[in-house]
C-alpha positions as CSV (number, residue, x, y, z in Angstrom):
1,M,0.0,0.0,0.0
2,G,1.3,3.4,-0.9
3,A,1.4,6.6,1.1
4,I,-1.9,8.3,1.7
5,N,-2.8,11.7,3.1
6,S,-6.4,11.2,4.1
7,I,-7.7,11.3,7.7
8,E,-10.9,9.6,8.5
9,Y,-13.1,9.3,11.6
10,V,-16.0,7.4,13.1
11,T,-18.4,8.4,15.7
12,I,-18.0,5.7,18.4
13,A,-21.5,6.1,19.9
14,S,-23.2,5.0,16.7
15,P,-22.1,2.2,14.2
16,S,-21.4,3.7,10.8
17,N,-18.8,3.9,8.1
18,A,-15.8,6.1,8.3
19,T,-16.1,9.8,7.2
20,D,-13.5,12.1,5.7
21,F,-11.9,14.4,8.3
22,G,-9.3,16.1,6.2
23,D,-5.7,15.5,4.9
24,L,-2.3,15.1,6.4
25,T,0.3,17.7,5.5
26,V,2.4,15.0,3.7
27,A,1.2,11.7,2.2
28,D,2.6,9.0,4.5
29,R,1.9,5.7,6.3
30,I,2.8,3.8,9.4
31,K,2.5,6.9,11.6
32,G,1.9,6.9,15.3
33,G,-0.9,8.9,17.0
34,L,-2.0,10.2,20.4
35,S,-4.5,12.7,21.6
36,N,-6.1,14.6,24.5
37,T,-9.7,15.9,24.4
38,T,-8.7,18.8,22.1
39,R,-6.0,17.6,19.7
40,G,-5.1,14.5,17.7
41,V,-1.4,14.4,17.1
42,F,0.4,12.2,14.5
43,G,4.2,11.7,14.3
44,G,6.8,9.7,12.3
45,G,6.0,7.7,9.2
46,T,7.7,6.5,6.1
47,A,8.0,9.7,4.1
48,N,11.5,10.5,3.1
49,G,12.8,7.2,4.4
50,G,11.7,7.8,8.0
51,S,9.7,11.0,8.7
52,N,10.3,13.2,11.7
53,I,7.2,15.3,11.0
54,I,4.6,15.9,13.8
55,E,1.2,17.3,12.8
56,Y,-2.1,17.8,14.5
57,V,-5.8,18.2,14.1
58,T,-8.4,19.9,16.3
59,I,-10.7,17.0,17.2
60,Q,-14.0,19.0,17.5
61,T,-13.8,20.3,13.9
62,T,-13.0,18.5,10.7
63,G,-10.2,19.9,8.6
64,N,-6.7,19.3,7.4
65,A,-3.7,18.6,9.7
66,T,-1.4,21.5,10.7
67,D,2.4,21.3,11.2
68,F,3.1,20.8,14.9
69,G,6.9,20.5,14.8
70,D,9.6,17.8,14.4
71,L,10.7,14.7,16.3
72,T,14.3,14.5,17.3
73,V,14.7,11.5,15.0
74,G,12.6,10.1,12.2
75,G,11.2,6.6,11.9
76,T,8.2,4.4,11.5
77,R,6.2,2.0,13.7
78,G,6.7,4.0,16.8
79,A,4.6,3.7,19.9
80,N,2.9,6.7,21.4
81,S,1.5,7.4,24.8
82,G,-0.2,10.4,26.2
83,D,-2.3,12.0,28.9
84,A,-4.2,15.3,29.0
85,S,-1.0,17.4,28.6
86,R,2.0,15.4,27.5
87,G,2.6,12.9,24.6
88,L,5.5,10.5,24.2
89,F,6.9,9.1,20.9
90,H,9.2,6.1,21.3
91,G,10.7,3.0,19.7
92,F,10.7,4.1,16.1
93,F,12.1,1.8,13.5
94,N,15.0,3.5,11.8
95,A,18.7,2.9,11.0
96,T,20.3,4.2,14.2
97,N,18.1,5.6,17.0
98,G,15.4,3.0,17.8
99,D,15.8,3.6,21.5
100,T,14.9,7.3,21.5
101,I,12.0,8.6,23.6
102,D,10.7,12.1,22.7
103,Y,8.0,14.2,24.4
104,I,5.7,17.0,23.4
105,T,3.2,19.2,25.3
106,I,0.1,18.5,23.3
107,D,-1.6,21.9,23.6
108,T,1.6,23.8,22.6
109,T,3.1,23.4,19.2
110,G,6.9,23.0,18.8
111,N,9.6,20.5,18.3
112,A,9.8,17.3,20.4
113,T,12.3,17.2,23.3
114,D,14.5,14.3,24.3
115,F,12.9,12.5,27.2
116,G,15.4,9.6,27.5
117,N,16.0,6.2,26.0
118,L,14.5,2.8,26.0
119,T,16.6,0.0,27.5
120,A,17.2,-1.3,24.0
121,A,16.4,-0.3,20.4
122,R,13.0,-1.6,19.4
123,S,10.0,-0.9,17.2
124,N,6.4,-2.1,16.8
125,N,5.7,-1.4,20.4
126,D,2.5,-0.6,22.2
127,G,1.9,2.5,24.3
128,T,-0.1,3.2,27.4
129,S,-1.3,6.4,29.1
130,G,-2.3,7.8,32.4
131,T,-4.5,10.7,33.5
């Protein structure tokens, strides 16, 4: 499957088909995502051999994604975790830095900041979150 730029959504309270939400800033695939009650944030992906792009949408209104900032490293298949204020991107599959953990403040745009490192380089992880 090739890269795509479409964002779709479903209303969880009622069974239905997905509906168009808008478009990503760059056609991509295998991105990670996280959210709070206001923003949905996407990071990483396959664009340009391992994207470091972070972009976001405002959940309450449909529309295209907007540039958020950049991850410290690019990659695919990363896990993401978040709570009401902070999001983590970690374990991206890339050539050199699969142990990187980055964090963002979800309500404030800007580049990710180094949070630390995983105990070993890995990808295809799962993420959890707290309140």
